[in-house]
C-alpha positions in Angstrom: -11.4 -140.6 -21.8 -14.2 -140.7 -24.4 -12.8 -143.9 -25.8 -12.7 -145.4 -22.3 -16.3 -144.4 -21.6 -17.5 -145.6 -25.0 -15.7 -148.9 -24.7 -16.8 -149.5 -21.2 -20.4 -148.7 -22.1 -20.3 -151.0 -25.1 -18.8 -153.8 -23.0 -21.3 -153.2 -20.2 -24.0 -153.9 -22.8 -22.3 -157.2 -23.5 -21.7 -158.1 -19.9 -24.0 -160.2 -17.9 -25.3 -163.7 -18.2 -24.2 -167.1 -16.8 -23.0 -170.3 -18.3 -22.0 -169.8 -21.9 -20.4 -173.2 -22.2 -18.2 -173.9 -25.3 -19.4 -171.1 -27.5 -17.0 -169.1 -29.5 -15.8 -165.8 -28.0 -17.8 -163.9 -30.5 -21.0 -165.9 -29.9 -20.6 -165.5 -26.1 -20.5 -161.8 -26.5 -23.5 -161.7 -28.8 -25.5 -164.0 -26.6 -24.7 -162.0 -23.5 -25.6 -158.7 -25.3 -28.9 -160.1 -26.5 -29.7 -161.4 -23.0 -29.2 -157.9 -21.7 -32.0 -156.7 -24.0 -30.2 -155.4 -27.1 -31.2 -156.4 -30.6 -29.3 -159.3 -32.2 -28.1 -157.2 -35.1 -26.7 -154.5 -32.8 -25.0 -157.2 -30.7 -23.5 -158.9 -33.7 -22.3 -155.5 -35.0 -20.6 -154.7 -31.6 -19.0 -158.2 -31.4 -17.8 -157.9 -35.0 -16.3 -154.5 -34.3 -14.4 -155.8 -31.3 -13.2 -158.9 -33.1 -12.1 -156.8 -36.2 -10.3 -154.1 -34.3 -8.8 -155.8 -31.3 -5.9 -158.2 -31.3 -6.9 -161.8 -30.9 -5.5 -161.8 -27.4 -7.3 -158.7 -26.2 -10.6 -159.9 -27.9 -10.3 -163.2 -26.0 -9.7 -161.3 -22.7 -12.7 -159.0 -23.3 -14.9 -162.0 -24.2 -13.8 -163.8 -21.1 -14.5 -160.8 -18.9 -17.8 -159.6 -20.5 -19.3 -162.9 -21.6 -18.1 -165.5 -19.2 -16.9 -164.0 -15.9 -19.6 -161.3 -15.7 -17.1 -158.7 -14.5 -18.0 -155.1 -14.0 -16.7 -153.7 -17.2 -15.9 -150.2 -15.9 -13.7 -151.9 -13.2 -12.3 -154.3 -15.8 -11.4 -151.5 -18.2 -9.8 -149.4 -15.5 -7.4 -152.2 -14.8 -6.2 -152.6 -18.4 -2.8 -151.5 -19.4 -2.6 -148.3 -21.4 -1.7 -150.2 -24.5 -4.9 -152.2 -24.3 -7.0 -149.1 -23.6 -5.5 -147.4 -26.7 -6.4 -150.5 -28.7 -10.1 -149.6 -28.1 -9.7 -146.4 -29.9 -9.7 -148.4 -33.1 -13.1 -149.7 -32.2 -14.8 -146.4 -31.6 -15.9 -145.6 -35.1 -17.4 -149.0 -35.7 -19.2 -148.9 -32.3 -20.7 -145.6 -33.3 -22.0 -147.1 -36.5 -23.5 -150.0 -34.5 -25.2 -147.5 -32.2 -26.5 -145.3 -35.1 -27.9 -148.3 -36.9 -29.7 -149.4 -33.7 -31.1 -145.9 -33.1 -32.4 -145.6 -36.7 -33.6 -149.2 -36.8 -31.2 -150.1 -39.6 
């Protein structure tokens, strides 16, 4: 459950803005995150963590949902198959590092 909440929260930070055009999936996530008020370094860290730890297919689905379709991420995450939810457990430590760096200004 903690993984689900952490993943949903991090994706909610990334969710949000409109037309992202032909940008890469990673850039779409970063831009959306920045537009939601997070620092660019934090947003890049989160996008890097997702890209590094998720399969290319799942990363693309998340980028589509969070960056392009503006889906509610809690709803989106609740609809994922168990295998995809488990994949987010690999992201947890990296997301925690991103959050700690943002909190300490580093």
